[in-house]
N, C-alpha and C positions, 0 to 999 in steps of 0.2 A: 497096365497093359490094356485096360478097358478103353482109355482115351485113344490109344493107338488103334485099337480095333474099330473104333467108331469114326475115325477120320477117313476122308476119301482120298487123302494124299498118298502118293506112291512111296514117299520117304518121310519119316518123322525123326526129328532130332530131339535129343534130351538136353534142354537148356537149363542151366543152373545160374543162380544169382551169384556173381563173383564175390559179393560181400559175405556170403555164407561160408566161404572157405576160412577155416580156422587160422591159417597162416596169413591171410590177407593177400596171397599171391594171386596174380591174374594172368591168364593166358592171353595171347594176342588173337586167338581164334574166337571171333565174336559171332553172335546170332544176328542174322539179317532177315528182314521181311520185305515184301514188296510194298512200295509206296502206294497208298490208296489213290493219290493224285496222278501218278504215272506208273502203271504196272511194269514198265520196262526198267524202272529205276528202283534200286533197293535202298532201304534205310536201316541204320543200325538200331537195334533195340537196346536202349541204355541199360547198363549194369548186368546184362545177361551174356554168358559165354557158352561155348559148346562144351557140354558135359562129357562128350566123347562116346556117346551111345547113339546108334541109329536103329530104327526098326524099318525094314525094307519090304515092300511088296516084291514078290519074285520077279515081276516084270522089270524091275530096276536093273537086274543083271543084264538085260538086253541092251541097256544104254551104255554099257562098258564095252567099247569096241575090241580091246585087247588087254593082255596082261600088263602091257607097258603103260596103259592109260592111267593118268594121275586122277584119283578119285576126287580130290578137292578142286580140280579144274573142270574139264568138259562135262562129266556126268553130273556133278553137283550143281554147277552153274546152269546147265540145261534144265534140270529138274526145277530149279528155282524160277527160271524164266517161264516155265510151263505151269507155274503155280502148283507144283507137285511136291514142294518141300514145306513142311510145317514143323513148328517147334512146340513141344510140350514143355511148359515152363514149370520146372520143379521148384517148389518153394520151401521144401524141407531141408534138413541137414545135408550138406555135400562137402566133401573134402577130397582133393586129388591125392593120389598115392603114386606119384611119379618119381619121387626121390627117396633116399634113405631117411632124410629128415622128416618128410611127410609120413612115412611108414612109422617112424618112432613116435611122432605126434599122435597118430591114431592108436598105437599100442598103449601110450600113456593114458589116453582117454578111456580105453578099454580097462586097463588096470585100476583106474580110479573109480570104475563102476558108473561112468557117465556117458556110456556109448548110446547115442540116440537111435542108432540103427538096431540095437538089441531089442527084440520083440518077445523074448521068452523069459 
């Protein structure tokens, strides 16, 4: 959270390296950054995907015009175009838990006593 508190961006994304997923599964939701050569063009950051977590400045809510607005379209794209979207690139363990198989994989890691997220 310190990284998020110290950035000036209105929206911070949690980027994870897709190779860190124990199953090797990769989402099509990728992390993008502005191209240094052309700020209006975005480029893909190789091997990094959206970890699914955002830290928002309260002002971001003003950029969502209605309940029917799709977050991934206008608000997210506008914030990116305004250089208000930054990604924290998490380099530690990450594993999605979107399916029963992934839950079972994580349960097995826990039962084996090899859970890297256990800090106690």
